[in-house]
VMD Tcl script that draws the C-alpha trace (Angstrom):
set ca {
  {173.05 158.03 163.03}
  {170.93 157.89 159.87}
  {171.22 154.63 157.94}
  {172.24 154.85 154.28}
  {171.68 152.21 151.64}
  {172.44 151.89 147.96}
  {169.62 150.82 145.67}
  {171.44 147.56 144.98}
  {171.53 146.80 148.72}
  {167.83 147.53 149.08}
  {167.00 145.49 145.98}
  {168.60 142.45 147.57}
  {166.49 142.90 150.70}
  {163.15 142.93 148.84}
  {163.89 141.00 145.63}
  {163.54 144.03 143.36}
  {165.22 144.95 140.08}
  {167.16 148.21 140.00}
  {166.19 150.67 137.29}
  {168.83 153.38 136.91}
  {171.87 153.85 139.16}
  {172.44 150.87 141.50}
  {174.88 152.95 143.57}
  {172.35 155.69 144.28}
  {172.20 156.18 148.07}
  {169.06 156.88 150.09}
  {168.76 157.56 153.81}
  {165.04 157.90 154.40}
  {161.55 156.89 153.34}
  {158.72 159.29 152.51}
  {155.61 159.89 150.41}
  {155.79 160.84 146.75}
  {154.55 164.33 147.63}
  {157.08 165.01 150.41}
  {160.15 162.92 149.60}
  {163.46 164.69 149.02}
  {166.43 163.71 146.87}
  {168.00 161.61 149.66}
  {164.80 159.63 150.28}
  {163.07 156.58 148.86}
  {159.35 156.63 148.06}
  {156.81 154.18 146.64}
  {153.73 154.00 144.44}
  {151.24 151.31 145.42}
  {147.87 153.07 145.08}
  {146.99 154.24 141.53}
  {145.27 157.29 143.07}
  {148.74 158.72 143.78}
  {150.17 158.10 140.31}
  {149.72 161.78 139.47}
  {152.52 162.64 141.89}
  {155.07 160.46 140.11}
  {155.85 163.11 137.50}
  {156.66 165.78 140.09}
  {158.19 163.82 142.96}
  {161.64 164.86 144.17}
  {162.37 161.42 145.62}
  {165.83 160.01 144.96}
  {164.24 156.70 143.97}
  {160.78 155.15 143.89}
  {159.52 151.62 144.50}
  {157.34 150.82 141.47}
  {155.46 148.05 139.73}
  {156.65 147.06 136.23}
  {153.99 149.06 134.37}
  {154.60 152.28 136.31}
  {158.37 151.84 135.92}
  {158.03 151.99 132.13}
  {156.60 155.51 132.47}
  {159.21 156.73 134.98}
  {162.62 158.03 133.91}
  {164.21 158.21 137.36}
  {165.93 155.64 139.56}
  {163.61 152.93 140.84}
  {163.25 149.60 142.56}
  {160.92 147.52 140.39}
  {158.93 144.57 141.71}
  {155.48 143.05 141.23}
  {154.08 144.22 144.59}
  {155.39 147.72 145.44}
  {153.44 147.86 148.70}
  {155.09 144.66 149.88}
  {158.44 146.12 148.91}
  {157.67 149.21 150.98}
  {156.73 146.99 153.94}
  {159.92 144.95 153.65}
  {162.18 148.01 153.47}
  {160.42 150.14 156.08}
  {162.39 148.57 158.94}
  {165.64 149.73 157.32}
  {164.69 153.31 158.15}
  {163.19 152.78 161.61}
  {163.70 155.72 163.97}
  {163.33 153.77 167.25}
  {166.93 153.36 168.40}
  {166.36 150.55 170.90}
  {168.33 149.73 174.03}
  {171.73 148.10 174.25}
  {171.96 144.51 175.40}
  {172.03 144.08 179.15}
  {169.97 144.93 182.21}
  {169.48 148.59 183.15}
  {170.56 149.32 186.75}
  {167.02 150.42 187.67}
  {165.40 147.21 186.42}
  {164.36 144.53 188.92}
  {165.17 140.99 187.79}
  {164.43 138.07 190.09}
  {167.43 135.84 190.73}
  {165.55 132.80 189.40}
  {164.78 134.41 186.04}
  {166.79 133.23 183.02}
  {167.83 136.18 180.84}
  {169.93 135.67 177.71}
  {173.00 137.95 177.63}
  {171.87 139.51 174.33}
  {168.51 140.60 175.76}
  {167.90 144.27 176.61}
  {165.99 145.02 179.82}
  {165.04 148.70 180.07}
  {164.54 151.34 182.73}
  {162.34 150.29 185.68}
  {161.33 147.02 184.02}
  {160.34 144.17 186.36}
  {161.11 140.52 185.60}
  {159.54 138.17 188.14}
  {160.52 134.71 189.34}
  {160.80 131.83 186.91}
  {160.69 133.98 183.77}
  {162.66 132.78 180.74}
  {163.89 135.40 178.26}
  {165.58 134.23 175.04}
  {168.14 135.84 172.74}
  {167.70 139.40 171.47}
  {164.51 140.03 173.42}
  {163.89 143.73 174.03}
  {161.89 144.87 177.05}
  {161.37 148.62 177.21}
  {160.95 150.96 180.16}
  {158.26 150.28 182.75}
  {157.27 146.87 181.43}
  {156.41 144.02 183.80}
  {156.82 140.33 182.98}
  {154.95 138.13 185.45}
  {156.29 135.00 187.02}
  {156.75 131.80 185.00}
  {156.29 133.55 181.66}
  {158.34 132.60 178.59}
  {159.56 135.01 175.89}
  {161.10 133.46 172.79}
  {163.84 135.02 170.66}
  {163.51 138.57 169.27}
  {160.32 139.41 171.16}
  {159.87 143.17 171.65}
  {157.75 144.49 174.50}
  {157.28 148.24 174.19}
  {156.98 150.66 177.11}
  {154.58 149.95 179.97}
  {153.39 146.57 178.72}
  {152.04 144.20 181.38}
  {152.63 140.48 180.88}
  {150.87 138.63 183.68}
  {152.01 135.31 185.08}
  {152.25 132.13 183.02}
  {152.16 133.75 179.56}
  {154.05 132.29 176.59}
  {155.08 134.56 173.70}
  {156.57 133.24 170.45}
  {159.56 134.47 168.50}
  {159.58 137.91 166.84}
  {156.28 138.94 168.37}
  {155.84 142.67 169.06}
  {153.56 144.01 171.81}
  {152.96 147.76 171.87}
  {152.65 150.26 174.71}
  {150.08 149.69 177.42}
  {148.89 146.27 176.28}
  {147.88 143.83 179.02}
  {148.37 140.13 178.36}
  {147.01 137.52 180.76}
  {144.79 139.47 183.12}
  {141.77 137.63 184.53}
  {138.90 136.82 182.22}
  {135.42 138.08 183.05}
  {134.19 135.01 184.90}
  {131.48 135.24 187.55}
  {128.65 133.10 188.87}
  {125.48 134.81 190.15}
  {123.89 133.38 193.28}
  {122.37 134.62 196.54}
  {121.87 138.07 195.08}
  {125.51 138.68 194.27}
  {128.35 137.75 191.94}
  {130.92 135.09 192.88}
  {134.30 135.30 191.13}
  {135.50 132.33 189.07}
  {139.25 132.11 189.48}
  {140.92 132.10 186.07}
  {143.53 129.35 186.16}
  {144.47 129.10 182.47}
  {147.11 131.09 180.61}
  {147.76 132.88 177.33}
  {149.81 131.43 174.46}
  {150.84 133.84 171.70}
  {152.53 132.44 168.60}
  {155.39 133.70 166.45}
  {155.40 136.90 164.36}
  {152.31 138.31 166.09}
  {151.76 142.05 166.59}
  {149.57 143.35 169.41}
  {148.51 147.02 169.40}
  {148.60 149.57 172.20}
  {146.14 149.14 175.07}
  {144.81 145.87 173.71}
  {143.82 143.34 176.39}
  {144.06 139.56 176.03}
  {142.51 137.71 178.99}
  {143.90 134.48 180.39}
  {141.82 131.33 180.05}
  {139.39 130.25 182.72}
  {140.40 126.63 182.09}
  {142.99 126.02 179.39}
  {144.62 128.83 177.43}
  {143.61 131.78 175.33}
  {145.45 131.28 172.03}
  {146.71 133.80 169.47}
  {148.27 131.86 166.60}
  {151.24 132.72 164.34}
  {151.12 135.85 162.20}
  {148.03 137.44 163.80}
  {147.75 141.24 163.66}
  {145.83 143.00 166.43}
  {145.23 146.75 166.31}
  {144.96 149.07 169.33}
  {142.14 148.89 171.89}
  {140.92 145.36 171.21}
  {139.35 143.16 173.92}
  {139.92 139.40 173.63}
  {138.16 137.43 176.33}
  {139.12 134.20 178.06}
  {139.68 131.06 175.99}
  {139.28 132.83 172.65}
  {141.30 131.24 169.84}
  {142.43 133.36 166.87}
  {143.77 131.49 163.84}
  {146.91 132.17 161.84}
  {147.31 135.44 159.92}
  {143.99 136.91 160.97}
  {143.95 140.73 161.16}
  {141.64 142.59 163.56}
  {141.14 146.37 163.58}
  {140.67 148.70 166.54}
  {137.71 148.57 168.90}
  {136.74 144.94 168.30}
  {135.40 142.92 171.23}
  {135.43 139.10 171.22}
  {133.52 137.28 173.94}
  {134.74 134.17 175.70}
  {135.45 130.83 173.99}
  {134.85 132.15 170.48}
  {137.10 130.65 167.79}
  {138.15 132.92 164.91}
  {139.56 131.05 161.90}
  {142.71 131.56 159.87}
  {143.17 134.45 157.42}
  {140.11 136.35 158.60}
  {139.81 140.14 158.37}
  {137.73 141.92 161.00}
  {137.06 145.64 160.61}
  {136.84 148.16 163.45}
  {134.33 148.05 166.31}
  {132.85 144.67 165.35}
  {131.51 142.61 168.25}
  {131.31 138.85 168.76}
  {129.08 136.92 171.15}
  {130.64 134.03 173.05}
  {131.11 130.37 172.08}
  {130.99 131.04 168.31}
  {133.05 129.53 165.50}
  {134.05 131.72 162.55}
  {135.21 130.02 159.33}
  {138.67 130.53 157.86}
  {138.90 133.42 155.39}
  {135.86 135.32 156.68}
  {135.56 139.11 156.32}
  {133.56 141.04 158.93}
  {132.72 144.67 158.16}
  {133.00 147.54 160.62}
  {130.60 147.67 163.58}
  {129.04 144.33 162.68}
  {127.45 142.39 165.57}
  {128.09 138.67 165.17}
  {125.64 136.68 167.30}
  {125.89 133.23 165.73}
  {128.59 131.05 164.20}
  {129.69 131.52 160.59}
  {130.40 128.10 159.05}
  {131.09 129.38 155.51}
  {133.70 131.94 154.48}
  {132.36 135.16 152.96}
  {131.75 138.82 153.69}
  {129.35 139.57 156.55}
  {127.86 142.85 157.77}
  {125.19 144.16 160.10}
  {123.86 147.52 161.21}
  {123.04 150.44 158.93}
  {125.10 153.12 157.25}
  {124.91 156.73 158.37}
  {122.31 159.16 157.03}
  {120.92 162.57 157.91}
  {119.37 162.64 161.38}
  {115.84 163.45 160.16}
  {115.92 160.52 157.73}
  {117.34 158.24 160.42}
  {114.53 159.12 162.86}
  {111.89 158.33 160.23}
  {113.56 155.01 159.45}
  {113.74 154.07 163.14}
  {109.96 154.45 163.32}
  {109.61 152.20 160.26}
  {111.98 149.65 161.75}
  {109.75 149.39 164.83}
  {106.79 148.74 162.53}
  {108.48 145.84 160.68}
  {107.02 143.08 162.85}
  {103.45 144.32 162.38}
  {104.11 144.82 158.67}
  {105.39 141.24 158.33}
  {102.23 139.88 160.02}
  {100.02 141.84 157.65}
  {101.98 140.54 154.64}
  {101.54 136.95 155.84}
  {97.81 137.48 156.21}
  {97.60 138.89 152.69}
  {99.57 135.93 151.35}
  {97.20 133.51 153.09}
  {94.20 135.21 151.49}
}
mol new
graphics top color blue
foreach p $ca { graphics top sphere $p radius 0.5 }
foreach p [lrange $ca 0 end-1] q [lrange $ca 1 end] { graphics top cylinder $p $q radius 0.2 }
display resetview
């Protein structure tokens, strides 16, 4: 059943002021270009302001300045994008499972499962697991022994939570993620590799979101830690004993080597790579495909690599790059003269 809300109800949820009819009902959320009369839209990026005059949306989330130029019904607040974020869950299409344990799920007798939790089709809950109120575990997900899931955690389909993992309240982990598998620990001797058993765990804080197919390794000694409010995109690799500070956001394809500490409120763009045992200052921005090989003690914006160019130009520049060392020596000699 499609949810319906009046503008006054939505205004209370996001702290907005209603412009126009407070009893106007909306039952969906869409772009300015595509929204219909029963849907709510928003304007956060000025590049889309040109669509405001022609939108068919029933109401629009607007900033105060844009609202002055709009004659239709609106929700007005200082940060329209935040308003969109806060209201988006009202129109979620994922129905969710009813509370209880599906008959096909396997739940060990020693596991503690709150009656309000929902355990889906073919899920597996191993011994000693503790599952708090309103946790949702979707089909095919495995929760390893002695793990702890706090209230309102949502594990999407086919997530693997290995043993001894702790997950804080309201954290969401998307399809295919693996939390707590062994870190990449090996010692080389006698012409071969010897495995280092990983005996630590993983501790994930509250209000964290982990993207699909992201992997967070357990600690070798001690825990890998993901602190409150962190946002992890899809296909990220976080190695053993990494610590990620509060409210840091990391985009897809990033790899973080073991024992690196990422500070609070950092932003890391896609495909960046981090060597091990580094410390990154709070509030640091790392651009896409940057290779971070040493610690960053001071917050700022950091980049590496080169931007794209035509192939012929790139080949010429590669030749020049190889000549830089010789060129630097010649410059030093000229300076000495």
